[in-house]
Predicted model as a PDB file, atoms N, CA, C, CB and O in Angstrom, pLDDT in the B-factor column:
MODEL        1                                                                  
ATOM      1  N   MET A   1     -17.217  25.823 -21.153  1.00 58.00           N  
ATOM      2  CA  MET A   1     -15.923  25.235 -20.886  1.00 58.00           C  
ATOM      3  C   MET A   1     -16.072  23.870 -20.248  1.00 58.00           C  
ATOM      4  CB  MET A   1     -15.102  26.143 -19.999  1.00 58.00           C  
ATOM      5  O   MET A   1     -15.450  23.603 -19.220  1.00 58.00           O  
ATOM      6  N   GLY A   2     -16.847  23.035 -20.808  1.00 62.00           N  
ATOM      7  CA  GLY A   2     -17.000  21.684 -20.300  1.00 62.00           C  
ATOM      8  C   GLY A   2     -16.012  20.746 -20.949  1.00 62.00           C  
ATOM      9  O   GLY A   2     -15.098  21.161 -21.662  1.00 62.00           O  
ATOM     10  N   ARG A   3     -16.212  19.504 -20.693  1.00 65.00           N  
ATOM     11  CA  ARG A   3     -15.361  18.497 -21.319  1.00 65.00           C  
ATOM     12  C   ARG A   3     -15.731  18.380 -22.785  1.00 65.00           C  
ATOM     13  CB  ARG A   3     -15.494  17.126 -20.606  1.00 65.00           C  
ATOM     14  O   ARG A   3     -16.907  18.297 -23.142  1.00 65.00           O  
ATOM     15  N   SER A   4     -14.741  18.374 -23.601  1.00 64.00           N  
ATOM     16  CA  SER A   4     -15.008  18.241 -25.026  1.00 64.00           C  
ATOM     17  C   SER A   4     -14.464  16.903 -25.512  1.00 64.00           C  
ATOM     18  CB  SER A   4     -14.380  19.416 -25.824  1.00 64.00           C  
ATOM     19  O   SER A   4     -13.672  16.249 -24.833  1.00 64.00           O  
ATOM     20  N   GLY A   5     -14.890  16.531 -26.651  1.00 63.00           N  
ATOM     21  CA  GLY A   5     -14.396  15.295 -27.232  1.00 63.00           C  
ATOM     22  C   GLY A   5     -15.468  14.225 -27.237  1.00 63.00           C  
ATOM     23  O   GLY A   5     -16.585  14.439 -26.764  1.00 63.00           O  
ATOM     24  N   LYS A   6     -15.120  13.090 -27.769  1.00 63.00           N  
ATOM     25  CA  LYS A   6     -16.060  11.999 -27.898  1.00 63.00           C  
ATOM     26  C   LYS A   6     -16.322  11.357 -26.537  1.00 63.00           C  
ATOM     27  CB  LYS A   6     -15.539  10.961 -28.892  1.00 63.00           C  
ATOM     28  O   LYS A   6     -15.385  11.092 -25.784  1.00 63.00           O  
ATOM     29  N   LYS A   7     -17.568  11.111 -26.228  1.00 64.00           N  
ATOM     30  CA  LYS A   7     -17.918  10.478 -24.960  1.00 64.00           C  
ATOM     31  C   LYS A   7     -17.689   8.978 -25.061  1.00 64.00           C  
ATOM     32  CB  LYS A   7     -19.386  10.782 -24.575  1.00 64.00           C  
ATOM     33  O   LYS A   7     -17.926   8.358 -26.098  1.00 64.00           O  
ATOM     34  N   ARG A   8     -17.221   8.416 -23.954  1.00 60.00           N  
ATOM     35  CA  ARG A   8     -17.000   6.970 -23.907  1.00 60.00           C  
ATOM     36  C   ARG A   8     -18.271   6.273 -23.456  1.00 60.00           C  
ATOM     37  CB  ARG A   8     -15.825   6.619 -22.963  1.00 60.00           C  
ATOM     38  O   ARG A   8     -19.048   6.831 -22.681  1.00 60.00           O  
ATOM     39  N   SER A   9     -18.480   5.090 -23.924  1.00 60.00           N  
ATOM     40  CA  SER A   9     -19.626   4.315 -23.470  1.00 60.00           C  
ATOM     41  C   SER A   9     -19.364   3.806 -22.063  1.00 60.00           C  
ATOM     42  CB  SER A   9     -19.918   3.142 -24.431  1.00 60.00           C  
ATOM     43  O   SER A   9     -18.213   3.728 -21.633  1.00 60.00           O  
ATOM     44  N   PHE A  10     -20.404   3.464 -21.359  1.00 59.00           N  
ATOM     45  CA  PHE A  10     -20.287   2.983 -19.987  1.00 59.00           C  
ATOM     46  C   PHE A  10     -19.381   1.750 -19.947  1.00 59.00           C  
ATOM     47  CB  PHE A  10     -21.686   2.655 -19.399  1.00 59.00           C  
ATOM     48  O   PHE A  10     -19.596   0.800 -20.700  1.00 59.00           O  
ATOM     49  N   GLY A  11     -18.391   1.762 -19.092  1.00 56.00           N  
ATOM     50  CA  GLY A  11     -17.492   0.626 -18.936  1.00 56.00           C  
ATOM     51  C   GLY A  11     -16.240   0.705 -19.790  1.00 56.00           C  
ATOM     52  O   GLY A  11     -15.311  -0.077 -19.589  1.00 56.00           O  
ATOM     53  N   ALA A  12     -16.194   1.623 -20.729  1.00 55.00           N  
ATOM     54  CA  ALA A  12     -15.008   1.743 -21.576  1.00 55.00           C  
ATOM     55  C   ALA A  12     -13.911   2.489 -20.822  1.00 55.00           C  
ATOM     56  CB  ALA A  12     -15.348   2.471 -22.903  1.00 55.00           C  
ATOM     57  O   ALA A  12     -14.193   3.433 -20.084  1.00 55.00           O  
ATOM     58  N   LYS A  13     -12.694   2.074 -21.002  1.00 55.00           N  
ATOM     59  CA  LYS A  13     -11.547   2.689 -20.337  1.00 55.00           C  
ATOM     60  C   LYS A  13     -10.851   3.643 -21.291  1.00 55.00           C  
ATOM     61  CB  LYS A  13     -10.562   1.616 -19.832  1.00 55.00           C  
ATOM     62  O   LYS A  13     -11.036   3.575 -22.506  1.00 55.00           O  
ATOM     63  N   LYS A  14     -10.040   4.543 -20.718  1.00 58.00           N  
ATOM     64  CA  LYS A  14      -9.300   5.497 -21.545  1.00 58.00           C  
ATOM     65  C   LYS A  14      -8.358   4.802 -22.512  1.00 58.00           C  
ATOM     66  CB  LYS A  14      -8.516   6.451 -20.668  1.00 58.00           C  
ATOM     67  O   LYS A  14      -8.178   5.246 -23.646  1.00 58.00           O  
ATOM     68  N   ASN A  15      -7.758   3.710 -22.057  1.00 56.00           N  
ATOM     69  CA  ASN A  15      -6.785   3.023 -22.900  1.00 56.00           C  
ATOM     70  C   ASN A  15      -7.437   2.037 -23.868  1.00 56.00           C  
ATOM     71  CB  ASN A  15      -5.783   2.298 -22.037  1.00 56.00           C  
ATOM     72  O   ASN A  15      -6.742   1.345 -24.612  1.00 56.00           O  
ATOM     73  N   GLY A  16      -8.768   1.972 -23.860  1.00 54.00           N  
ATOM     74  CA  GLY A  16      -9.455   1.102 -24.794  1.00 54.00           C  
ATOM     75  C   GLY A  16      -9.745  -0.284 -24.267  1.00 54.00           C  
ATOM     76  O   GLY A  16     -10.501  -1.025 -24.896  1.00 54.00           O  
ATOM     77  N   HIS A  17      -9.169  -0.668 -23.129  1.00 53.00           N  
ATOM     78  CA  HIS A  17      -9.388  -1.993 -22.575  1.00 53.00           C  
ATOM     79  C   HIS A  17     -10.605  -1.982 -21.671  1.00 53.00           C  
ATOM     80  CB  HIS A  17      -8.153  -2.475 -21.809  1.00 53.00           C  
ATOM     81  O   HIS A  17     -10.789  -1.054 -20.884  1.00 53.00           O  
ATOM     82  N   THR A  18     -11.424  -2.994 -21.777  1.00 57.00           N  
ATOM     83  CA  THR A  18     -12.601  -3.081 -20.923  1.00 57.00           C  
ATOM     84  C   THR A  18     -12.500  -4.234 -19.931  1.00 57.00           C  
ATOM     85  CB  THR A  18     -13.848  -3.237 -21.769  1.00 57.00           C  
ATOM     86  O   THR A  18     -13.425  -4.465 -19.152  1.00 57.00           O  
ATOM     87  N   SER A  19     -11.390  -4.953 -19.957  1.00 63.00           N  
ATOM     88  CA  SER A  19     -11.262  -6.115 -19.079  1.00 63.00           C  
ATOM     89  C   SER A  19     -11.097  -5.720 -17.619  1.00 63.00           C  
ATOM     90  CB  SER A  19     -10.088  -6.965 -19.512  1.00 63.00           C  
ATOM     91  O   SER A  19     -11.451  -6.497 -16.732  1.00 63.00           O  
ATOM     92  N   GLY A  20     -10.568  -4.528 -17.347  1.00 63.00           N  
ATOM     93  CA  GLY A  20     -10.386  -4.070 -15.983  1.00 63.00           C  
ATOM     94  C   GLY A  20      -9.146  -4.631 -15.307  1.00 63.00           C  
ATOM     95  O   GLY A  20      -8.948  -4.392 -14.116  1.00 63.00           O  
ATOM     96  N   GLU A  21      -8.314  -5.358 -16.014  1.00 63.00           N  
ATOM     97  CA  GLU A  21      -7.121  -5.945 -15.412  1.00 63.00           C  
ATOM     98  C   GLU A  21      -5.948  -4.981 -15.522  1.00 63.00           C  
ATOM     99  CB  GLU A  21      -6.778  -7.288 -16.083  1.00 63.00           C  
ATOM    100  O   GLU A  21      -5.831  -4.220 -16.483  1.00 63.00           O  
ATOM    101  N   ARG A  22      -5.087  -5.031 -14.516  1.00 58.00           N  
ATOM    102  CA  ARG A  22      -3.890  -4.196 -14.517  1.00 58.00           C  
ATOM    103  C   ARG A  22      -2.768  -4.910 -15.254  1.00 58.00           C  
ATOM    104  CB  ARG A  22      -3.458  -3.849 -13.076  1.00 58.00           C  
ATOM    105  O   ARG A  22      -2.660  -6.135 -15.220  1.00 58.00           O  
ATOM    106  N   ALA A  23      -1.952  -4.134 -15.909  1.00 65.00           N  
ATOM    107  CA  ALA A  23      -0.857  -4.723 -16.677  1.00 65.00           C  
ATOM    108  C   ALA A  23       0.288  -5.181 -15.779  1.00 65.00           C  
ATOM    109  CB  ALA A  23      -0.342  -3.726 -17.700  1.00 65.00           C  
ATOM    110  O   ALA A  23       0.887  -6.224 -16.036  1.00 65.00           O  
ATOM    111  N   SER A  24       0.606  -4.415 -14.722  1.00 70.00           N  
ATOM    112  CA  SER A  24       1.742  -4.762 -13.879  1.00 70.00           C  
ATOM    113  C   SER A  24       1.288  -4.956 -12.430  1.00 70.00           C  
ATOM    114  CB  SER A  24       2.831  -3.673 -13.963  1.00 70.00           C  
ATOM    115  O   SER A  24       1.660  -4.174 -11.555  1.00 70.00           O  
ATOM    116  N   TYR A  25       0.514  -5.960 -12.183  1.00 64.00           N  
ATOM    117  CA  TYR A  25      -0.036  -6.231 -10.858  1.00 64.00           C  
ATOM    118  C   TYR A  25       0.861  -7.204 -10.109  1.00 64.00           C  
ATOM    119  CB  TYR A  25      -1.466  -6.792 -10.964  1.00 64.00           C  
ATOM    120  O   TYR A  25       1.207  -8.266 -10.626  1.00 64.00           O  
ATOM    121  N   ARG A  26       1.239  -6.832  -8.875  1.00 64.00           N  
ATOM    122  CA  ARG A  26       1.997  -7.739  -8.012  1.00 64.00           C  
ATOM    123  C   ARG A  26       1.167  -8.037  -6.786  1.00 64.00           C  
ATOM    124  CB  ARG A  26       3.374  -7.134  -7.614  1.00 64.00           C  
ATOM    125  O   ARG A  26       0.544  -7.137  -6.224  1.00 64.00           O  
ATOM    126  N   LYS A  27       1.148  -9.277  -6.366  1.00 66.00           N  
ATOM    127  CA  LYS A  27       0.408  -9.636  -5.173  1.00 66.00           C  
ATOM    128  C   LYS A  27       1.020  -8.962  -3.950  1.00 66.00           C  
ATOM    129  CB  LYS A  27       0.380 -11.157  -4.993  1.00 66.00           C  
ATOM    130  O   LYS A  27       2.231  -8.747  -3.886  1.00 66.00           O  
ATOM    131  N   PHE A  28       0.175  -8.634  -2.989  1.00 62.00           N  
ATOM    132  CA  PHE A  28       0.598  -7.949  -1.780  1.00 62.00           C  
ATOM    133  C   PHE A  28       1.607  -8.782  -0.993  1.00 62.00           C  
ATOM    134  CB  PHE A  28      -0.606  -7.627  -0.911  1.00 62.00           C  
ATOM    135  O   PHE A  28       2.542  -8.222  -0.419  1.00 62.00           O  
ATOM    136  N   GLU A  29       1.444 -10.087  -0.953  1.00 64.00           N  
ATOM    137  CA  GLU A  29       2.341 -10.949  -0.194  1.00 64.00           C  
ATOM    138  C   GLU A  29       3.759 -10.934  -0.744  1.00 64.00           C  
ATOM    139  CB  GLU A  29       1.813 -12.363  -0.185  1.00 64.00           C  
ATOM    140  O   GLU A  29       4.708 -11.247  -0.024  1.00 64.00           O  
ATOM    141  N   GLU A  30       3.911 -10.574  -2.008  1.00 68.00           N  
ATOM    142  CA  GLU A  30       5.221 -10.594  -2.641  1.00 68.00           C  
ATOM    143  C   GLU A  30       6.064  -9.362  -2.307  1.00 68.00           C  
ATOM    144  CB  GLU A  30       5.059 -10.705  -4.132  1.00 68.00           C  
ATOM    145  O   GLU A  30       7.257  -9.336  -2.607  1.00 68.00           O  
ATOM    146  N   LEU A  31       5.466  -8.353  -1.697  1.00 71.00           N  
ATOM    147  CA  LEU A  31       6.203  -7.140  -1.382  1.00 71.00           C  
ATOM    148  C   LEU A  31       7.217  -7.385  -0.271  1.00 71.00           C  
ATOM    149  CB  LEU A  31       5.244  -6.029  -0.982  1.00 71.00           C  
ATOM    150  O   LEU A  31       6.961  -8.144   0.664  1.00 71.00           O  
ATOM    151  N   ARG A  32       8.354  -6.740  -0.384  1.00 76.00           N  
ATOM    152  CA  ARG A  32       9.406  -6.865   0.623  1.00 76.00           C  
ATOM    153  C   ARG A  32       9.006  -6.094   1.876  1.00 76.00           C  
ATOM    154  CB  ARG A  32      10.763  -6.350   0.076  1.00 76.00           C  
ATOM    155  O   ARG A  32       8.559  -4.952   1.776  1.00 76.00           O  
ATOM    156  N   ARG A  33       9.154  -6.685   3.027  1.00 79.00           N  
ATOM    157  CA  ARG A  33       8.737  -6.066   4.279  1.00 79.00           C  
ATOM    158  C   ARG A  33       9.937  -5.717   5.156  1.00 79.00           C  
ATOM    159  CB  ARG A  33       7.790  -6.993   5.034  1.00 79.00           C  
ATOM    160  O   ARG A  33       9.892  -5.872   6.376  1.00 79.00           O  
ATOM    161  N   ASP A  34      11.002  -5.245   4.525  1.00 83.00           N  
ATOM    162  CA  ASP A  34      12.192  -4.860   5.270  1.00 83.00           C  
ATOM    163  C   ASP A  34      12.809  -3.654   4.571  1.00 83.00           C  
ATOM    164  CB  ASP A  34      13.216  -6.045   5.374  1.00 83.00           C  
ATOM    165  O   ASP A  34      12.988  -3.654   3.354  1.00 83.00           O  
ATOM    166  N   ASN A  35      13.130  -2.628   5.357  1.00 89.00           N  
ATOM    167  CA  ASN A  35      13.662  -1.408   4.782  1.00 89.00           C  
ATOM    168  C   ASN A  35      14.674  -0.828   5.763  1.00 89.00           C  
ATOM    169  CB  ASN A  35      12.525  -0.385   4.467  1.00 89.00           C  
ATOM    170  O   ASN A  35      14.337  -0.560   6.916  1.00 89.00           O  
ATOM    171  N   ASP A  36      15.903  -0.635   5.317  1.00 93.00           N  
ATOM    172  CA  ASP A  36      16.965  -0.124   6.190  1.00 93.00           C  
ATOM    173  C   ASP A  36      16.662   1.284   6.709  1.00 93.00           C  
ATOM    174  CB  ASP A  36      18.294  -0.120   5.445  1.00 93.00           C  
ATOM    175  O   ASP A  36      16.912   1.574   7.878  1.00 93.00           O  
ATOM    176  N   SER A  37      16.134   2.149   5.864  1.00 94.00           N  
ATOM    177  CA  SER A  37      15.804   3.512   6.289  1.00 94.00           C  
ATOM    178  C   SER A  37      14.712   3.498   7.362  1.00 94.00           C  
ATOM    179  CB  SER A  37      15.351   4.359   5.081  1.00 94.00           C  
ATOM    180  O   SER A  37      14.776   4.255   8.330  1.00 94.00           O  
ATOM    181  N   PHE A  38      13.725   2.644   7.186  1.00 91.00           N  
ATOM    182  CA  PHE A  38      12.639   2.496   8.155  1.00 91.00           C  
ATOM    183  C   PHE A  38      13.196   2.051   9.502  1.00 91.00           C  
ATOM    184  CB  PHE A  38      11.587   1.485   7.648  1.00 91.00           C  
ATOM    185  O   PHE A  38      12.842   2.600  10.545  1.00 91.00           O  
ATOM    186  N   ARG A  39      14.080   1.041   9.463  1.00 93.00           N  
ATOM    187  CA  ARG A  39      14.681   0.515  10.689  1.00 93.00           C  
ATOM    188  C   ARG A  39      15.520   1.589  11.393  1.00 93.00           C  
ATOM    189  CB  ARG A  39      15.552  -0.717  10.372  1.00 93.00           C  
ATOM    190  O   ARG A  39      15.422   1.758  12.608  1.00 93.00           O  
ATOM    191  N   LYS A  40      16.339   2.308  10.629  1.00 95.00           N  
ATOM    192  CA  LYS A  40      17.179   3.356  11.212  1.00 95.00           C  
ATOM    193  C   LYS A  40      16.331   4.460  11.836  1.00 95.00           C  
ATOM    194  CB  LYS A  40      18.108   3.948  10.148  1.00 95.00           C  
ATOM    195  O   LYS A  40      16.655   4.954  12.916  1.00 95.00           O  
ATOM    196  N   TYR A  41      15.254   4.848  11.167  1.00 95.00           N  
ATOM    197  CA  TYR A  41      14.389   5.909  11.672  1.00 95.00           C  
ATOM    198  C   TYR A  41      13.793   5.524  13.029  1.00 95.00           C  
ATOM    199  CB  TYR A  41      13.269   6.212  10.663  1.00 95.00           C  
ATOM    200  O   TYR A  41      13.860   6.300  13.982  1.00 95.00           O  
ATOM    201  N   TYR A  42      13.212   4.329  13.111  1.00 92.00           N  
ATOM    202  CA  TYR A  42      12.579   3.916  14.363  1.00 92.00           C  
ATOM    203  C   TYR A  42      13.593   3.625  15.460  1.00 92.00           C  
ATOM    204  CB  TYR A  42      11.723   2.694  14.129  1.00 92.00           C  
ATOM    205  O   TYR A  42      13.295   3.801  16.641  1.00 92.00           O  
ATOM    206  N   LYS A  43      14.768   3.189  15.088  1.00 93.00           N  
ATOM    207  CA  LYS A  43      15.815   2.970  16.087  1.00 93.00           C  
ATOM    208  C   LYS A  43      16.262   4.310  16.671  1.00 93.00           C  
ATOM    209  CB  LYS A  43      17.023   2.217  15.464  1.00 93.00           C  
ATOM    210  O   LYS A  43      16.526   4.399  17.870  1.00 93.00           O  
ATOM    211  N   ALA A  44      16.348   5.342  15.850  1.00 95.00           N  
ATOM    212  CA  ALA A  44      16.742   6.675  16.317  1.00 95.00           C  
ATOM    213  C   ALA A  44      15.681   7.301  17.219  1.00 95.00           C  
ATOM    214  CB  ALA A  44      17.010   7.588  15.126  1.00 95.00           C  
ATOM    215  O   ALA A  44      16.006   8.140  18.060  1.00 95.00           O  
ATOM    216  N   GLN A  45      14.419   6.908  17.056  1.00 94.00           N  
ATOM    217  CA  GLN A  45      13.340   7.447  17.873  1.00 94.00           C  
ATOM    218  C   GLN A  45      13.376   6.921  19.311  1.00 94.00           C  
ATOM    219  CB  GLN A  45      12.005   7.115  17.240  1.00 94.00           C  
ATOM    220  O   GLN A  45      12.823   7.534  20.224  1.00 94.00           O  
ATOM    221  N   LYS A  46      14.042   5.770  19.493  1.00 93.00           N  
ATOM    222  CA  LYS A  46      14.160   5.129  20.812  1.00 93.00           C  
ATOM    223  C   LYS A  46      12.801   4.926  21.481  1.00 93.00           C  
ATOM    224  CB  LYS A  46      15.056   5.965  21.721  1.00 93.00           C  
ATOM    225  O   LYS A  46      12.612   5.244  22.655  1.00 93.00           O  
ATOM    226  N   LEU A  47      11.863   4.388  20.701  1.00 93.00           N  
ATOM    227  CA  LEU A  47      10.528   4.105  21.210  1.00 93.00           C  
ATOM    228  C   LEU A  47      10.517   2.900  22.140  1.00 93.00           C  
ATOM    229  CB  LEU A  47       9.571   3.875  20.060  1.00 93.00           C  
ATOM    230  O   LEU A  47       9.727   2.837  23.082  1.00 93.00           O  
ATOM    231  N   VAL A  48      11.403   1.945  21.867  1.00 94.00           N  
ATOM    232  CA  VAL A  48      11.488   0.725  22.688  1.00 94.00           C  
ATOM    233  C   VAL A  48      12.947   0.516  23.092  1.00 94.00           C  
ATOM    234  CB  VAL A  48      10.934  -0.533  21.910  1.00 94.00           C  
ATOM    235  O   VAL A  48      13.859   1.089  22.496  1.00 94.00           O  
ATOM    236  N   GLU A  49      13.145  -0.298  24.094  1.00 95.00           N  
ATOM    237  CA  GLU A  49      14.501  -0.629  24.543  1.00 95.00           C  
ATOM    238  C   GLU A  49      15.238  -1.395  23.445  1.00 95.00           C  
ATOM    239  CB  GLU A  49      14.460  -1.463  25.856  1.00 95.00           C  
ATOM    240  O   GLU A  49      14.614  -2.019  22.586  1.00 95.00           O  
ATOM    241  N   GLU A  50      16.554  -1.342  23.480  1.00 94.00           N  
ATOM    242  CA  GLU A  50      17.390  -1.992  22.462  1.00 94.00           C  
ATOM    243  C   GLU A  50      17.133  -3.497  22.372  1.00 94.00           C  
ATOM    244  CB  GLU A  50      18.862  -1.744  22.762  1.00 94.00           C  
ATOM    245  O   GLU A  50      17.116  -4.057  21.276  1.00 94.00           O  
ATOM    246  N   ASP A  51      16.933  -4.153  23.516  1.00 96.00           N  
ATOM    247  CA  ASP A  51      16.712  -5.600  23.494  1.00 96.00           C  
ATOM    248  C   ASP A  51      15.307  -5.963  22.998  1.00 96.00           C  
ATOM    249  CB  ASP A  51      16.932  -6.179  24.889  1.00 96.00           C  
ATOM    250  O   ASP A  51      15.082  -7.111  22.616  1.00 96.00           O  
ATOM    251  N   GLU A  52      14.361  -5.024  22.993  1.00 96.00           N  
ATOM    252  CA  GLU A  52      13.011  -5.274  22.498  1.00 96.00           C  
ATOM    253  C   GLU A  52      12.836  -4.856  21.038  1.00 96.00           C  
ATOM    254  CB  GLU A  52      12.005  -4.543  23.361  1.00 96.00           C  
ATOM    255  O   GLU A  52      11.784  -5.098  20.446  1.00 96.00           O  
ATOM    256  N   PHE A  53      13.848  -4.238  20.463  1.00 95.00           N  
ATOM    257  CA  PHE A  53      13.727  -3.710  19.105  1.00 95.00           C  
ATOM    258  C   PHE A  53      13.448  -4.788  18.049  1.00 95.00           C  
ATOM    259  CB  PHE A  53      14.989  -2.973  18.743  1.00 95.00           C  
ATOM    260  O   PHE A  53      12.607  -4.554  17.181  1.00 95.00           O  
ATOM    261  N   PRO A  54      14.105  -5.952  18.074  1.00 94.00           N  
ATOM    262  CA  PRO A  54      13.765  -6.980  17.069  1.00 94.00           C  
ATOM    263  C   PRO A  54      12.297  -7.424  17.146  1.00 94.00           C  
ATOM    264  CB  PRO A  54      14.672  -8.199  17.247  1.00 94.00           C  
ATOM    265  O   PRO A  54      11.671  -7.666  16.114  1.00 94.00           O  
ATOM    266  N   GLU A  55      11.758  -7.530  18.338  1.00 96.00           N  
ATOM    267  CA  GLU A  55      10.350  -7.897  18.501  1.00 96.00           C  
ATOM    268  C   GLU A  55       9.438  -6.778  17.963  1.00 96.00           C  
ATOM    269  CB  GLU A  55      10.035  -8.182  19.997  1.00 96.00           C  
ATOM    270  O   GLU A  55       8.411  -7.049  17.341  1.00 96.00           O  
ATOM    271  N   PHE A  56       9.827  -5.534  18.212  1.00 94.00           N  
ATOM    272  CA  PHE A  56       9.088  -4.382  17.695  1.00 94.00           C  
ATOM    273  C   PHE A  56       9.046  -4.406  16.166  1.00 94.00           C  
ATOM    274  CB  PHE A  56       9.725  -3.068  18.190  1.00 94.00           C  
ATOM    275  O   PHE A  56       7.992  -4.203  15.563  1.00 94.00           O  
ATOM    276  N   MET A  57      10.195  -4.654  15.549  1.00 92.00           N  
ATOM    277  CA  MET A  57      10.257  -4.693  14.087  1.00 92.00           C  
ATOM    278  C   MET A  57       9.427  -5.842  13.523  1.00 92.00           C  
ATOM    279  CB  MET A  57      11.707  -4.822  13.621  1.00 92.00           C  
ATOM    280  O   MET A  57       8.801  -5.695  12.472  1.00 92.00           O  
ATOM    281  N   GLU A  58       9.416  -6.970  14.201  1.00 92.00           N  
ATOM    282  CA  GLU A  58       8.601  -8.106  13.765  1.00 92.00           C  
ATOM    283  C   GLU A  58       7.114  -7.738  13.828  1.00 92.00           C  
ATOM    284  CB  GLU A  58       8.891  -9.359  14.643  1.00 92.00           C  
ATOM    285  O   GLU A  58       6.339  -8.097  12.941  1.00 92.00           O  
ATOM    286  N   ALA A  59       6.732  -7.029  14.872  1.00 91.00           N  
ATOM    287  CA  ALA A  59       5.338  -6.590  14.991  1.00 91.00           C  
ATOM    288  C   ALA A  59       4.983  -5.602  13.881  1.00 91.00           C  
ATOM    289  CB  ALA A  59       5.089  -5.949  16.371  1.00 91.00           C  
ATOM    290  O   ALA A  59       3.854  -5.602  13.391  1.00 91.00           O  
ATOM    291  N   MET A  60       5.922  -4.773  13.487  1.00 89.00           N  
ATOM    292  CA  MET A  60       5.671  -3.804  12.418  1.00 89.00           C  
ATOM    293  C   MET A  60       5.500  -4.496  11.059  1.00 89.00           C  
ATOM    294  CB  MET A  60       6.819  -2.788  12.347  1.00 89.00           C  
ATOM    295  O   MET A  60       4.862  -3.938  10.166  1.00 89.00           O  
ATOM    296  N   ARG A  61       6.052  -5.686  10.890  1.00 87.00           N  
ATOM    297  CA  ARG A  61       5.927  -6.439   9.640  1.00 87.00           C  
ATOM    298  C   ARG A  61       4.623  -7.223   9.553  1.00 87.00           C  
ATOM    299  CB  ARG A  61       7.094  -7.386   9.493  1.00 87.00           C  
ATOM    300  O   ARG A  61       4.324  -7.807   8.511  1.00 87.00           O  
ATOM    301  N   THR A  62       3.850  -7.243  10.624  1.00 85.00           N  
ATOM    302  CA  THR A  62       2.601  -7.995  10.652  1.00 85.00           C  
ATOM    303  C   THR A  62       1.643  -7.452   9.597  1.00 85.00           C  
ATOM    304  CB  THR A  62       1.955  -7.932  12.052  1.00 85.00           C  
ATOM    305  O   THR A  62       1.463  -6.241   9.467  1.00 85.00           O  
ATOM    306  N   VAL A  63       1.042  -8.355   8.858  1.00 78.00           N  
ATOM    307  CA  VAL A  63       0.073  -7.971   7.835  1.00 78.00           C  
ATOM    308  C   VAL A  63      -1.224  -7.569   8.528  1.00 78.00           C  
ATOM    309  CB  VAL A  63      -0.172  -9.135   6.816  1.00 78.00           C  
ATOM    310  O   VAL A  63      -1.776  -8.322   9.331  1.00 78.00           O  
ATOM    311  N   LEU A  64      -1.700  -6.371   8.205  1.00 77.00           N  
ATOM    312  CA  LEU A  64      -2.940  -5.876   8.782  1.00 77.00           C  
ATOM    313  C   LEU A  64      -4.096  -6.115   7.822  1.00 77.00           C  
ATOM    314  CB  LEU A  64      -2.824  -4.382   9.122  1.00 77.00           C  
ATOM    315  O   LEU A  64      -3.881  -6.266   6.619  1.00 77.00           O  
ATOM    316  N   PRO A  65      -5.320  -6.150   8.342  1.00 78.00           N  
ATOM    317  CA  PRO A  65      -6.475  -6.307   7.448  1.00 78.00           C  
ATOM    318  C   PRO A  65      -6.593  -5.107   6.508  1.00 78.00           C  
ATOM    319  CB  PRO A  65      -7.779  -6.473   8.266  1.00 78.00           C  
ATOM    320  O   PRO A  65      -6.155  -4.006   6.840  1.00 78.00           O  
ATOM    321  N   THR A  66      -7.174  -5.323   5.356  1.00 77.00           N  
ATOM    322  CA  THR A  66      -7.277  -4.248   4.373  1.00 77.00           C  
ATOM    323  C   THR A  66      -8.517  -3.386   4.574  1.00 77.00           C  
ATOM    324  CB  THR A  66      -7.284  -4.826   2.981  1.00 77.00           C  
ATOM    325  O   THR A  66      -8.682  -2.381   3.882  1.00 77.00           O  
ATOM    326  N   ASN A  67      -9.384  -3.753   5.496  1.00 79.00           N  
ATOM    327  CA  ASN A  67     -10.556  -2.921   5.739  1.00 79.00           C  
ATOM    328  C   ASN A  67     -10.555  -2.434   7.188  1.00 79.00           C  
ATOM    329  CB  ASN A  67     -11.855  -3.702   5.426  1.00 79.00           C  
ATOM    330  O   ASN A  67      -9.932  -3.044   8.057  1.00 79.00           O  
ATOM    331  N   PHE A  68     -11.238  -1.362   7.430  1.00 71.00           N  
ATOM    332  CA  PHE A  68     -11.334  -0.804   8.768  1.00 71.00           C  
ATOM    333  C   PHE A  68     -12.622  -0.004   8.854  1.00 71.00           C  
ATOM    334  CB  PHE A  68     -10.096   0.080   9.106  1.00 71.00           C  
ATOM    335  O   PHE A  68     -13.252   0.298   7.840  1.00 71.00           O  
ATOM    336  N   ARG A  69     -12.999   0.331  10.059  1.00 77.00           N  
ATOM    337  CA  ARG A  69     -14.226   1.085  10.288  1.00 77.00           C  
ATOM    338  C   ARG A  69     -13.928   2.273  11.169  1.00 77.00           C  
ATOM    339  CB  ARG A  69     -15.313   0.202  10.923  1.00 77.00           C  
ATOM    340  O   ARG A  69     -13.227   2.158  12.174  1.00 77.00           O  
ATOM    341  N   ILE A  70     -14.462   3.411  10.790  1.00 80.00           N  
ATOM    342  CA  ILE A  70     -14.344   4.609  11.603  1.00 80.00           C  
ATOM    343  C   ILE A  70     -15.734   4.917  12.137  1.00 80.00           C  
ATOM    344  CB  ILE A  70     -13.754   5.817  10.785  1.00 80.00           C  
ATOM    345  O   ILE A  70     -16.677   5.086  11.365  1.00 80.00           O  
ATOM    346  N   THR A  71     -15.859   4.988  13.437  1.00 84.00           N  
ATOM    347  CA  THR A  71     -17.138   5.337  14.042  1.00 84.00           C  
ATOM    348  C   THR A  71     -16.966   6.604  14.854  1.00 84.00           C  
ATOM    349  CB  THR A  71     -17.674   4.185  14.927  1.00 84.00           C  
ATOM    350  O   THR A  71     -15.864   6.921  15.300  1.00 84.00           O  
ATOM    351  N   GLY A  72     -18.012   7.298  15.037  1.00 76.00           N  
ATOM    352  CA  GLY A  72     -17.830   8.501  15.846  1.00 76.00           C  
ATOM    353  C   GLY A  72     -19.011   9.301  15.917  1.00 76.00           C  
ATOM    354  O   GLY A  72     -19.010  10.347  16.565  1.00 76.00           O  
TER     355      GLY A  72                                                      
ENDMDL                                                                          
END                                                                             
């Protein structure tokens, strides 16, 4: 009960393309960084004072690095 069918050569994709490019790629910077549901959720949690909430939301919109390290 293994995989059946014709084997693909190294580097070949299921869809037949070998270029490795995505058809519908959007840059990360183009994503919208504001969400009403997100804002309502955190406002209901009352994590920060009402007058500090705009600063909190601005900090949440900060772009973080895409890599990280876990040590332990």
